[in-house]
VMD Tcl script that draws the C-alpha trace (Angstrom):
set ca {
  {-3.81 16.66 17.48}
  {-5.84 16.99 14.31}
  {-7.92 14.21 12.76}
  {-6.91 13.87 9.12}
  {-8.52 11.74 6.43}
  {-6.40 10.47 3.57}
  {-7.25 8.93 0.22}
  {-4.84 6.25 -1.01}
  {-4.80 4.72 -4.47}
  {-2.60 2.66 -6.73}
  {-2.88 0.87 -10.05}
  {0.69 -0.40 -10.40}
  {1.30 -3.35 -8.05}
  {-1.45 -1.87 -5.86}
  {-1.56 -4.51 -3.15}
  {2.18 -4.18 -2.52}
  {2.23 -0.38 -2.47}
  {-0.95 0.14 -0.45}
  {0.09 -2.38 2.21}
  {3.51 -0.75 2.49}
  {1.96 2.73 2.73}
  {-0.36 1.63 5.54}
  {2.61 0.10 7.36}
  {4.53 3.39 7.06}
  {1.52 5.41 8.21}
  {1.23 3.19 11.29}
  {4.96 3.50 12.00}
  {4.73 7.31 11.85}
  {1.29 8.02 13.37}
  {0.44 4.97 15.48}
  {-3.20 3.93 15.30}
  {-4.52 4.25 11.74}
  {-8.13 3.59 10.84}
  {-8.28 1.97 7.41}
  {-11.37 1.55 5.24}
  {-12.14 -1.45 3.09}
  {-10.42 -1.40 -0.30}
  {-12.35 -0.89 -3.54}
  {-11.58 -1.41 -7.22}
  {-12.39 1.45 -9.58}
  {-11.64 2.14 -13.23}
  {-8.99 4.75 -13.95}
  {-10.43 8.27 -14.19}
  {-9.22 10.66 -16.89}
  {-7.10 8.14 -18.80}
  {-7.00 4.56 -20.07}
  {-5.14 2.32 -17.67}
  {-5.42 -0.55 -15.23}
  {-8.05 -0.35 -12.51}
  {-7.10 1.37 -9.27}
  {-7.42 0.02 -5.77}
  {-8.55 2.81 -3.45}
  {-9.03 3.12 0.29}
  {-9.25 5.80 2.95}
  {-7.29 6.16 6.17}
  {-7.72 8.31 9.27}
  {-4.78 9.51 11.33}
  {-4.29 11.92 14.21}
  {-1.28 14.21 13.85}
  {0.34 17.29 15.27}
  {1.99 18.04 11.91}
  {0.64 21.10 10.14}
  {-1.01 20.39 6.79}
  {1.94 21.53 4.66}
  {4.41 19.38 6.62}
  {2.08 16.39 6.43}
  {1.66 16.91 2.69}
  {5.46 16.98 2.28}
  {5.81 13.78 4.34}
  {3.14 12.06 2.21}
  {4.92 13.14 -1.00}
  {8.13 11.64 0.36}
  {6.22 8.42 1.11}
  {4.90 8.33 -2.45}
  {8.40 8.96 -3.80}
  {9.85 6.11 -1.71}
  {7.39 3.82 -3.48}
  {8.34 4.87 -6.98}
  {5.84 7.67 -7.61}
  {6.87 9.42 -10.80}
  {6.23 13.12 -11.16}
  {7.60 13.44 -14.70}
  {4.51 11.88 -16.31}
  {1.08 13.36 -17.10}
  {-1.12 14.06 -14.06}
  {-3.69 11.53 -15.23}
  {-1.59 8.40 -15.55}
  {-0.87 5.12 -13.79}
  {0.90 5.34 -10.46}
  {2.45 3.20 -7.80}
  {1.03 5.29 -4.98}
  {-1.16 8.36 -4.68}
  {-1.96 9.76 -1.23}
  {-4.00 12.91 -0.77}
  {-5.17 14.78 2.29}
  {-8.96 14.77 1.88}
  {-9.92 16.50 5.14}
  {-7.61 18.16 7.67}
  {-9.85 18.75 10.66}
  {-12.39 21.35 9.56}
  {-9.82 23.42 7.64}
  {-10.29 24.89 4.19}
  {-6.91 25.41 2.51}
  {-7.12 26.37 -1.14}
  {-3.33 26.20 -1.65}
  {-3.35 22.50 -0.64}
  {-6.75 21.71 -2.18}
  {-8.26 20.81 1.21}
  {-10.92 19.57 1.22}
  {-10.03 17.61 -1.91}
  {-12.22 18.29 -4.91}
  {-12.09 14.55 -5.67}
  {-14.33 14.00 -2.64}
  {-17.23 14.04 -5.12}
  {-15.95 10.87 -6.84}
  {-16.82 7.38 -5.61}
  {-13.16 6.31 -5.50}
  {-12.67 8.80 -2.64}
  {-16.19 9.12 -1.24}
  {-17.08 5.42 -0.87}
  {-14.09 4.45 1.32}
  {-14.39 7.75 3.23}
  {-18.04 6.98 4.02}
  {-16.94 3.66 5.55}
  {-14.73 5.31 8.17}
  {-15.97 8.91 8.38}
  {-19.71 8.93 7.68}
  {-20.25 11.56 10.40}
  {-17.36 13.82 9.39}
  {-18.60 17.15 8.05}
  {-17.40 18.59 4.76}
  {-16.20 22.07 5.81}
  {-17.60 23.79 2.70}
  {-20.93 22.06 2.01}
  {-21.57 21.38 5.73}
  {-22.96 17.97 4.73}
  {-21.68 14.80 6.31}
  {-19.61 12.39 4.26}
  {-22.43 9.87 4.75}
  {-24.96 12.32 3.27}
  {-22.70 13.06 0.33}
  {-22.29 9.33 -0.32}
  {-26.01 8.51 0.02}
  {-26.92 11.22 -2.51}
  {-24.08 10.45 -4.92}
  {-24.86 9.13 -8.38}
  {-21.36 7.71 -8.74}
  {-20.98 4.03 -9.59}
  {-20.00 1.98 -6.56}
  {-16.63 0.28 -6.46}
  {-16.15 -3.45 -6.04}
  {-14.89 -4.33 -2.58}
  {-11.66 -6.33 -2.67}
  {-9.34 -7.83 -0.08}
  {-6.03 -6.04 0.24}
}
mol new
graphics top color blue
foreach p $ca { graphics top sphere $p radius 0.5 }
foreach p [lrange $ca 0 end-1] q [lrange $ca 1 end] { graphics top cylinder $p $q radius 0.2 }
display resetview
């Protein structure tokens, strides 16, 4: 089994879609560790604020199969892929860390790990996890980040 950290976000009916995604993750993977939820402004475009959180799962799926399953989950919740990359979305789920793997073709570790909308919730559940490229812990990356903190919200 591999410990995998996911970043989840939504800015279209976010409470509904994030709750449903967590339910589906639990149905598929069992115990899921979920961070607090934070509100962040949209990055790269004008749009409603996002709600973001992180989740940890253990899986025996390889990274490509997990990525496909997550895309199917996004699609089931109305994720549109015929719109610009930087646009509002019902559900966005990315593999942030897959064990200690570095997989350029899947963008693992995720480059967005430098942004507060990924880093802040990750630090809540994975402060001791080590970034496989920088070799710094997520907690270290968060403590030294200049990113604006998100507002914690109830999901």
